[in-house]
Backbone as JSON, one array per atom type, in Angstrom:
{
  "sequence": "YLRTWDDSSPYYKNRPLRPPRGSSALPLHNRPITFRNVPQLSRITVSSLIRDAITDSAYLHVAGMVLQAITSVRAHVHLARRSTNIGRATFEQRAGKPIAVSCTLTGETMYDFLAECVETIFPAIKEWKGIPGSSGDGSGNLGFGLRPETVAAFPEVAVNYDSYPPRMIPGVDVVVHTTATNDRDARLLLSGMGIPFYGKHVN",
  "N": [[-16.47, -6.88, 13.03], [-18.64, -7.74, 14.49], [-21.91, -9.48, 14.04], [-24.61, -9.37, 12.26], [-28.15, -9.92, 12.7], [-30.51, -11.37, 10.62], [-34.08, -10.66, 8.76], [-35.77, -13.32, 9.44], [-36.57, -14.34, 11.24], [-39.42, -13.28, 13.97], [-38.21, -12.96, 16.33], [-35.64, -12.23, 16.15], [-35.41, -9.51, 16.23], [-34.19, -6.7, 17.53], [-32.45, -8.07, 19.12], [-29.24, -8.01, 20.32], [-25.77, -7.53, 18.07], [-24.29, -10.18, 17.22], [-21.85, -12.59, 17.6], [-18.47, -13.15, 16.14], [-17.96, -15.85, 13.5], [-17.14, -19.24, 14.45], [-15.8, -18.26, 16.71], [-16.82, -17.33, 20.08], [-15.86, -15.07, 21.48], [-14.71, -12.11, 21.03], [-12.53, -10.78, 18.76], [-8.94, -9.08, 19.6], [-8.87, -6.07, 18.21], [-6.38, -4.6, 17.48], [-3.59, -5.79, 18.56], [-1.49, -5.47, 21.23], [1.11, -3.79, 21.61], [4.26, -6.0, 22.3], [7.28, -6.86, 23.34], [7.61, -8.85, 21.64], [6.81, -8.56, 18.87], [7.64, -5.88, 18.07], [6.83, -3.37, 15.76], [8.82, -3.02, 12.72], [11.03, -2.56, 9.56], [9.98, -3.23, 7.02], [10.93, -3.49, 3.67], [11.44, -1.06, 1.46], [10.14, 0.77, -1.47], [10.77, 2.35, -4.17], [9.89, 4.06, -6.81], [8.59, 5.05, -10.39], [6.52, 6.76, -12.48], [6.39, 7.2, -15.71], [5.79, 9.23, -17.73], [6.49, 11.01, -20.6], [7.83, 8.71, -21.47], [6.66, 7.44, -23.38], [6.67, 8.8, -25.73], [9.3, 9.51, -26.23], [12.19, 7.42, -25.16], [13.92, 7.8, -24.03], [14.07, 9.23, -21.75], [13.01, 7.09, -19.99], [15.28, 5.49, -19.89], [17.12, 7.62, -18.59], [15.78, 8.15, -15.95], [15.87, 5.52, -14.56], [18.2, 5.45, -14.22], [18.78, 7.21, -13.04], [17.16, 6.18, -10.6], [18.78, 4.04, -9.58], [21.06, 5.24, -9.33], [20.28, 6.75, -6.45], [19.25, 4.59, -4.68], [21.02, 2.36, -5.03], [20.15, -0.05, -5.91], [19.53, -2.24, -8.74], [17.05, -0.69, -11.21], [14.01, -1.71, -11.56], [12.0, -2.33, -14.56], [8.68, -1.66, -15.65], [6.32, -2.82, -17.69], [3.08, -1.31, -19.89], [0.02, -2.13, -19.28], [-1.92, -1.98, -20.28], [-3.49, -0.64, -23.23], [-4.37, 2.93, -23.99], [-5.55, 5.37, -25.3], [-4.97, 9.14, -25.08], [-6.37, 10.83, -26.95], [-4.54, 12.18, -28.91], [-2.51, 10.88, -30.99], [0.08, 10.58, -30.61], [0.42, 10.58, -27.98], [-0.44, 8.36, -27.12], [-1.07, 5.24, -25.4], [0.51, 2.38, -25.82], [-0.14, -1.27, -24.86], [2.12, -3.22, -23.52], [4.59, -1.55, -23.83], [7.34, -0.37, -22.13], [6.63, 1.84, -19.28], [7.12, 2.57, -16.59], [9.3, 2.86, -13.91], [11.32, 1.05, -11.45], [12.39, 0.49, -7.88], [13.32, -1.84, -5.11], [13.94, -2.07, -2.08], [15.93, -3.35, 0.87], [17.3, -4.25, 3.58], [20.29, -3.14, 4.55], [20.46, -1.52, 2.88], [18.01, 0.0, 2.39], [17.87, 1.37, 5.17], [19.54, 3.06, 4.79], [19.1, 4.81, 2.5], [16.57, 5.55, 3.96], [17.66, 7.17, 6.15], [19.09, 9.19, 4.56], [17.46, 10.4, 3.11], [16.39, 11.27, 5.28], [17.76, 12.97, 6.77], [19.41, 14.54, 4.89], [17.82, 15.33, 2.45], [15.59, 15.58, 3.35], [15.61, 18.13, 5.04], [16.39, 20.04, 3.57], [14.19, 20.8, 1.12], [12.11, 23.26, 0.94], [10.2, 25.19, 3.39], [9.16, 22.36, 4.5], [6.97, 20.62, 5.7], [6.33, 17.53, 6.45], [5.17, 14.7, 6.13], [1.89, 13.74, 4.96], [-0.54, 12.61, 7.9], [-2.57, 11.41, 6.56], [-1.58, 9.5, 4.66], [-1.39, 6.47, 4.97], [-2.28, 3.61, 4.24], [-3.77, 2.01, 6.08], [-2.95, -0.58, 6.57], [-0.35, -0.65, 7.66], [1.57, 0.58, 6.48], [3.27, 3.32, 4.86], [3.28, 6.07, 2.49], [5.08, 8.55, 0.29], [6.01, 11.52, -1.99], [8.59, 12.69, -3.71], [9.61, 15.89, -5.45], [10.51, 16.12, -8.82], [12.58, 18.16, -8.66], [13.47, 17.72, -5.75], [14.36, 15.35, -6.14], [17.01, 15.82, -7.55], [18.32, 16.39, -5.98], [19.76, 14.81, -4.3], [22.77, 13.73, -3.35], [24.3, 11.8, -5.2], [23.18, 12.11, -7.16], [23.72, 15.31, -7.89], [26.31, 15.7, -7.62], [26.94, 13.9, -10.29], [25.7, 15.62, -12.14], [26.17, 16.66, -14.93], [25.82, 14.76, -16.43], [22.32, 13.66, -16.18], [19.95, 15.23, -17.78], [18.31, 17.94, -16.67], [15.73, 18.43, -17.16], [14.64, 15.57, -17.49], [15.05, 14.45, -15.39], [13.0, 12.37, -12.93], [10.36, 12.87, -11.09], [9.72, 10.73, -7.94], [7.38, 8.08, -6.18], [7.53, 6.79, -3.02], [7.34, 4.15, -0.99], [6.74, 3.14, 2.23], [7.33, -0.01, 3.74], [6.1, -1.71, 6.52], [6.15, -3.6, 9.48], [3.97, -2.99, 10.78], [0.45, -3.48, 11.8], [-0.85, -1.51, 11.58], [-1.76, 2.01, 10.96], [-1.01, 3.99, 12.99], [1.04, 2.43, 14.32], [2.73, 2.37, 12.75], [3.49, 4.96, 11.57], [4.54, 5.91, 14.58], [6.46, 4.52, 14.29], [8.26, 5.31, 12.23], [8.39, 8.29, 12.8], [9.71, 8.11, 15.35], [12.2, 7.6, 13.74], [12.67, 9.98, 12.97], [11.31, 11.3, 10.88], [8.63, 13.88, 10.46], [5.18, 14.23, 10.96], [2.28, 15.49, 9.88], [-0.97, 17.05, 10.32], [-3.81, 15.69, 10.32], [-4.42, 12.97, 11.38], [-4.88, 9.56, 10.19], [-5.94, 6.41, 10.74]],
  "CA": [[-16.89, -8.38, 13.61], [-19.92, -8.34, 14.95], [-22.52, -9.61, 12.6], [-26.16, -8.78, 12.31], [-29.49, -11.13, 12.93], [-31.4, -11.31, 9.68], [-35.37, -10.98, 9.29], [-36.2, -14.5, 8.94], [-38.06, -14.89, 12.59], [-39.86, -11.79, 14.35], [-37.57, -13.22, 17.58], [-34.78, -11.67, 15.71], [-35.79, -8.37, 15.74], [-33.69, -6.21, 18.93], [-31.51, -8.39, 19.41], [-27.73, -7.46, 20.47], [-25.32, -8.86, 17.77], [-23.8, -12.06, 17.27], [-20.03, -12.61, 18.09], [-18.24, -13.4, 14.64], [-18.4, -17.17, 12.95], [-16.01, -20.27, 15.05], [-15.57, -17.92, 18.28], [-17.57, -16.98, 21.41], [-15.03, -14.31, 22.13], [-14.06, -11.05, 19.88], [-10.73, -11.12, 18.42], [-8.55, -7.62, 19.39], [-8.9, -5.48, 17.25], [-5.14, -4.0, 17.23], [-2.81, -6.4, 19.72], [-1.16, -5.1, 22.28], [2.87, -4.65, 21.0], [5.41, -6.39, 22.9], [9.14, -7.19, 22.82], [7.68, -9.91, 20.53], [6.49, -7.84, 17.76], [8.08, -4.48, 18.21], [7.27, -3.01, 14.43], [9.86, -2.97, 12.16], [10.82, -1.9, 8.3], [10.37, -4.8, 5.88], [11.11, -2.72, 2.6], [11.25, 0.12, 0.62], [9.28, 0.55, -2.66], [10.42, 3.24, -4.69], [9.04, 4.14, -8.09], [8.19, 6.39, -10.77], [5.71, 6.43, -13.45], [7.63, 7.93, -16.75], [4.52, 9.33, -18.98], [7.03, 11.08, -21.72], [8.59, 7.68, -22.17], [5.89, 7.15, -24.55], [7.01, 9.18, -26.68], [11.35, 9.47, -26.23], [12.48, 6.18, -24.21], [15.57, 8.21, -23.12], [13.04, 9.66, -20.45], [12.93, 5.96, -19.6], [16.61, 5.18, -19.16], [17.66, 8.36, -17.23], [14.85, 7.56, -14.71], [16.1, 4.15, -14.62], [19.74, 5.66, -13.65], [18.6, 8.3, -11.72], [16.63, 5.48, -9.42], [19.52, 3.17, -9.15], [22.07, 6.46, -8.45], [19.71, 7.09, -5.26], [19.02, 3.49, -4.15], [22.28, 1.62, -5.2], [19.55, -0.89, -6.41], [18.88, -2.01, -9.96], [15.9, -0.56, -11.13], [13.57, -2.74, -12.67], [11.04, -1.74, -15.75], [7.61, -2.37, -15.84], [5.37, -2.16, -18.76], [2.19, -0.86, -19.95], [-0.78, -3.88, -18.66], [-3.45, -2.48, -21.37], [-3.33, 0.49, -24.34], [-5.22, 3.45, -23.68], [-5.74, 6.73, -26.28], [-5.51, 10.42, -24.53], [-6.87, 11.7, -27.98], [-3.68, 12.45, -29.59], [-1.96, 9.97, -31.49], [1.47, 11.16, -29.81], [-0.01, 10.23, -26.37], [-0.98, 6.74, -27.36], [0.09, 4.34, -24.76], [0.48, 0.6, -25.98], [0.33, -2.82, -23.99], [3.78, -4.02, -23.29], [5.4, -0.7, -23.92], [7.62, 0.31, -20.75], [6.03, 3.05, -19.4], [8.05, 2.65, -15.48], [10.73, 2.06, -13.16], [10.86, 0.94, -9.88], [13.63, -0.35, -7.0], [12.61, -2.23, -4.03], [15.2, -1.44, -1.31], [15.23, -4.61, 1.97], [18.08, -4.68, 4.73], [21.19, -1.81, 5.33], [20.17, -0.47, 1.72], [16.55, 0.38, 2.85], [18.01, 2.12, 5.91], [20.77, 3.74, 3.98], [18.2, 5.22, 1.86], [15.7, 6.42, 4.44], [18.56, 8.27, 6.91], [19.74, 9.88, 3.77], [16.4, 11.47, 2.85], [16.17, 12.32, 7.05], [19.46, 13.73, 7.24], [19.84, 15.17, 3.66], [17.0, 15.42, 1.49], [13.97, 16.71, 3.95], [16.03, 19.4, 5.52], [16.7, 20.57, 2.29], [13.23, 21.04, 0.92], [11.76, 24.49, 1.78], [9.17, 25.05, 3.91], [8.52, 21.32, 4.06], [6.21, 20.45, 7.22], [6.59, 16.36, 6.96], [4.42, 13.52, 5.88], [0.88, 13.95, 5.53], [-0.52, 11.83, 8.36], [-3.48, 10.29, 5.92], [-0.62, 9.35, 3.94], [-0.98, 5.51, 4.57], [-3.2, 2.47, 3.49], [-4.46, 0.99, 6.85], [-2.27, -1.54, 6.74], [0.71, -0.15, 8.67], [2.25, 1.06, 4.57], [3.19, 5.07, 4.69], [4.29, 6.59, 1.69], [4.9, 10.25, 0.26], [6.89, 11.76, -2.98], [9.42, 13.52, -4.07], [9.64, 16.34, -6.52], [11.64, 16.16, -10.06], [14.05, 19.18, -8.23], [14.27, 17.26, -4.98], [15.54, 13.72, -6.72], [17.93, 16.1, -8.22], [19.41, 16.85, -4.83], [20.52, 13.64, -4.11], [24.16, 13.68, -3.75], [24.15, 11.0, -5.74], [22.36, 13.12, -8.65], [23.98, 16.21, -8.29], [27.71, 15.36, -8.09], [27.0, 14.07, -11.67], [24.67, 16.52, -12.18], [25.75, 17.3, -16.05], [25.18, 13.43, -16.8], [21.18, 13.78, -15.97], [19.07, 15.91, -17.98], [17.58, 18.77, -15.72], [14.19, 18.18, -17.82], [14.52, 14.31, -17.49], [14.98, 13.93, -13.94], [11.62, 12.38, -12.31], [9.81, 12.75, -9.37], [9.86, 9.74, -7.61], [6.8, 7.59, -5.12], [8.2, 6.2, -1.67], [6.23, 3.66, 0.06], [7.58, 2.62, 3.34], [6.29, -0.89, 4.3], [6.59, -2.16, 7.77], [5.66, -5.08, 9.91], [2.77, -2.46, 11.83], [-0.75, -4.28, 11.18], [-2.08, 0.15, 11.12], [-1.28, 3.15, 9.9], [-0.65, 4.7, 13.93], [2.17, 1.73, 15.05], [3.62, 2.76, 11.53], [3.93, 6.59, 12.19], [5.3, 6.08, 15.63], [8.11, 3.82, 13.87], [8.94, 6.48, 11.44], [8.47, 9.65, 13.76], [11.5, 7.27, 15.98], [13.37, 7.83, 13.03], [13.2, 10.98, 12.14], [10.15, 11.59, 10.02], [7.42, 14.36, 11.26], [4.23, 14.06, 9.98], [1.31, 16.93, 9.64], [-2.05, 16.89, 9.38], [-4.99, 14.82, 10.56], [-3.64, 11.49, 11.38], [-6.07, 8.65, 9.71], [-5.85, 5.5, 11.61]],
  "C": [[-17.87, -8.7, 13.78], [-20.66, -8.42, 13.71], [-24.5, -9.67, 13.28], [-27.56, -9.95, 12.41], [-29.81, -10.61, 11.21], [-33.2, -11.64, 10.02], [-36.05, -12.31, 9.31], [-37.26, -15.01, 10.45], [-38.47, -13.68, 13.06], [-39.27, -12.02, 15.86], [-36.15, -12.45, 17.57], [-34.38, -10.01, 16.16], [-35.1, -7.46, 17.98], [-33.11, -6.59, 19.45], [-30.09, -8.25, 19.15], [-27.27, -8.64, 18.84], [-24.31, -9.5, 17.63], [-22.1, -11.83, 16.98], [-20.11, -13.59, 16.33], [-17.87, -15.38, 14.84], [-16.95, -17.73, 13.96], [-15.38, -19.45, 16.23], [-16.6, -17.31, 18.92], [-17.11, -15.5, 21.6], [-14.46, -13.04, 21.0], [-12.56, -10.68, 19.84], [-9.87, -9.28, 19.0], [-8.5, -7.21, 18.5], [-6.9, -4.59, 16.63], [-4.51, -4.82, 18.53], [-1.83, -5.41, 19.91], [0.81, -4.87, 22.1], [3.61, -4.79, 22.1], [6.58, -6.15, 22.47], [9.03, -8.5, 21.66], [7.45, -9.55, 19.5], [6.09, -6.62, 17.81], [7.86, -4.19, 16.18], [8.76, -2.97, 13.96], [9.71, -2.34, 10.33], [11.0, -2.96, 7.52], [10.8, -4.71, 3.91], [10.67, -1.56, 2.19], [10.63, 0.5, -0.82], [9.6, 2.07, -3.38], [10.49, 3.36, -6.66], [8.7, 4.99, -8.72], [7.64, 6.68, -12.57], [6.28, 7.04, -14.54], [6.6, 8.1, -18.05], [5.43, 9.75, -20.43], [7.62, 9.45, -21.73], [7.43, 6.95, -23.61], [5.99, 7.52, -26.16], [8.74, 9.46, -27.26], [11.53, 8.06, -24.71], [13.8, 6.86, -23.59], [14.64, 8.7, -21.87], [13.1, 8.28, -19.23], [14.36, 5.34, -18.76], [17.19, 6.39, -18.56], [16.6, 8.33, -15.82], [15.27, 6.86, -14.28], [17.69, 4.67, -13.87], [19.72, 6.48, -12.87], [18.05, 7.42, -10.44], [17.75, 4.58, -8.97], [20.44, 4.04, -8.7], [21.53, 6.28, -6.98], [19.59, 5.66, -4.6], [20.14, 2.5, -4.29], [21.15, 0.27, -5.66], [19.03, -1.32, -8.17], [17.85, -1.52, -10.25], [15.26, -1.5, -12.41], [12.31, -1.83, -13.42], [10.08, -2.82, -15.88], [7.03, -1.98, -17.08], [3.86, -2.44, -18.44], [1.31, -1.99, -20.02], [-1.73, -3.7, -20.17], [-2.98, -0.88, -22.28], [-4.62, 1.36, -24.39], [-4.84, 4.88, -24.87], [-6.13, 8.21, -25.74], [-6.32, 11.17, -25.84], [-6.14, 12.14, -28.79], [-2.82, 11.5, -30.16], [-0.17, 9.6, -30.71], [1.6, 10.83, -28.57], [-0.36, 8.64, -26.34], [-0.04, 5.84, -26.61], [-0.53, 2.89, -25.26], [0.85, -0.42, -24.93], [1.43, -3.27, -23.98], [4.82, -2.63, -23.84], [6.21, -0.49, -21.99], [7.53, 1.9, -20.42], [6.34, 3.53, -17.24], [8.74, 2.23, -14.93], [10.33, 1.94, -11.89], [12.28, 0.16, -9.2], [12.86, -0.62, -5.39], [13.87, -2.43, -3.15], [15.26, -2.81, 0.24], [17.37, -4.22, 2.44], [19.24, -3.57, 5.0], [20.99, -0.99, 4.09], [19.08, 0.66, 1.7], [16.78, 1.36, 3.98], [18.79, 2.89, 5.21], [20.21, 4.89, 2.92], [17.3, 6.17, 2.43], [16.91, 7.52, 5.63], [19.24, 9.01, 5.58], [18.6, 10.84, 3.4], [16.0, 12.22, 4.88], [17.12, 12.86, 7.42], [19.85, 14.86, 6.02], [18.99, 15.8, 3.02], [15.83, 16.09, 2.07], [14.5, 18.09, 4.48], [16.5, 20.6, 4.02], [15.53, 21.31, 1.15], [12.41, 22.51, 1.93], [10.42, 24.08, 2.19], [8.07, 23.41, 3.79], [8.11, 20.98, 5.85], [6.41, 18.76, 7.51], [5.75, 15.95, 5.99], [2.99, 13.65, 6.26], [0.18, 12.8, 6.17], [-1.89, 10.98, 7.51], [-2.63, 9.15, 4.92], [-0.66, 7.27, 4.0], [-2.28, 4.15, 4.33], [-4.36, 1.72, 4.88], [-4.24, -0.14, 7.14], [-0.44, -1.73, 7.32], [2.12, 0.36, 6.87], [2.5, 2.7, 4.71], [4.03, 5.22, 2.93], [4.25, 7.87, 1.58], [5.76, 9.99, -1.01], [7.48, 12.98, -3.1], [9.45, 14.24, -5.29], [10.77, 15.85, -7.35], [13.03, 17.01, -8.98], [14.36, 18.79, -6.55], [15.26, 15.95, -4.83], [16.78, 14.66, -6.95], [19.02, 16.51, -7.47], [20.3, 15.85, -3.95], [21.74, 13.81, -3.83], [24.62, 12.95, -4.28], [23.8, 11.35, -7.01], [23.44, 14.26, -8.53], [25.47, 16.19, -8.3], [27.73, 15.2, -9.75], [25.4, 14.25, -12.19], [24.54, 16.15, -14.06], [25.38, 15.51, -16.72], [23.22, 12.85, -16.7], [20.5, 15.45, -16.62], [18.6, 16.53, -17.26], [15.72, 17.68, -16.01], [13.49, 16.23, -17.87], [14.54, 13.19, -15.87], [13.69, 14.06, -13.39], [11.24, 12.59, -11.33], [9.54, 11.12, -9.56], [8.35, 9.52, -6.61], [7.93, 7.03, -4.39], [7.38, 5.33, -1.21], [7.43, 2.93, 0.76], [6.71, 1.43, 3.7], [7.02, -1.71, 5.33], [5.78, -3.51, 8.39], [4.19, -4.96, 10.76], [1.87, -2.9, 11.28], [-1.69, -2.82, 11.16], [-1.07, 0.86, 11.28], [-0.58, 3.95, 11.57], [0.74, 4.01, 14.26], [3.28, 2.45, 13.56], [4.21, 4.32, 11.47], [4.86, 6.44, 13.67], [6.73, 5.67, 15.37], [8.71, 4.96, 13.3], [8.85, 7.4, 12.28], [10.18, 8.92, 14.99], [12.52, 7.41, 15.14], [13.78, 9.12, 12.32], [12.32, 12.01, 11.32], [9.03, 12.46, 11.06], [6.75, 14.0, 10.4], [3.14, 15.2, 10.71], [0.18, 16.17, 9.69], [-3.15, 16.39, 10.55], [-4.57, 13.75, 10.57], [-4.96, 10.17, 11.4], [-5.42, 7.25, 10.1], [-6.21, 4.33, 11.06]]
}
């Protein structure tokens, strides 16, 4: 927020830093939390990048079915923006081809998914420490990943396990979007909902 002086004049040397433009007072870096601005969940994004969809579209169909089953939200297919060639023609990605699926959860569906993760999925993960304290983006949004074997443990998938080939069940990335302005407040919110954090906390 503070601005430095330039070297256009010798009188600017050793002067204290200048305040921001348009105001003589520095704004608070983090506004205090009151009953008017308590952080809340805004939405949850569940996505999965399906690399095997380049060679077999069945992987994409199964991933869409799995995401729809665990989130109760219709999956949205994303297309590749540009073409890439890893070196072998069998793994060439072409622009405009389906490559990923995602679901955006809001309202009651968002809270149901988070509650299922806290009460059923996280306890089933062997030696699970929690979410890394550095998983935020600095703006109050926190993310974590679930391996394919963890996704297969969702009751909605396990009850119809024969419908999903085990090798085609994808891992997913979950991003929890909150109204908090920093990662510390977002972690406090999710901690109150039963999600533990470990390691060094980065704000």
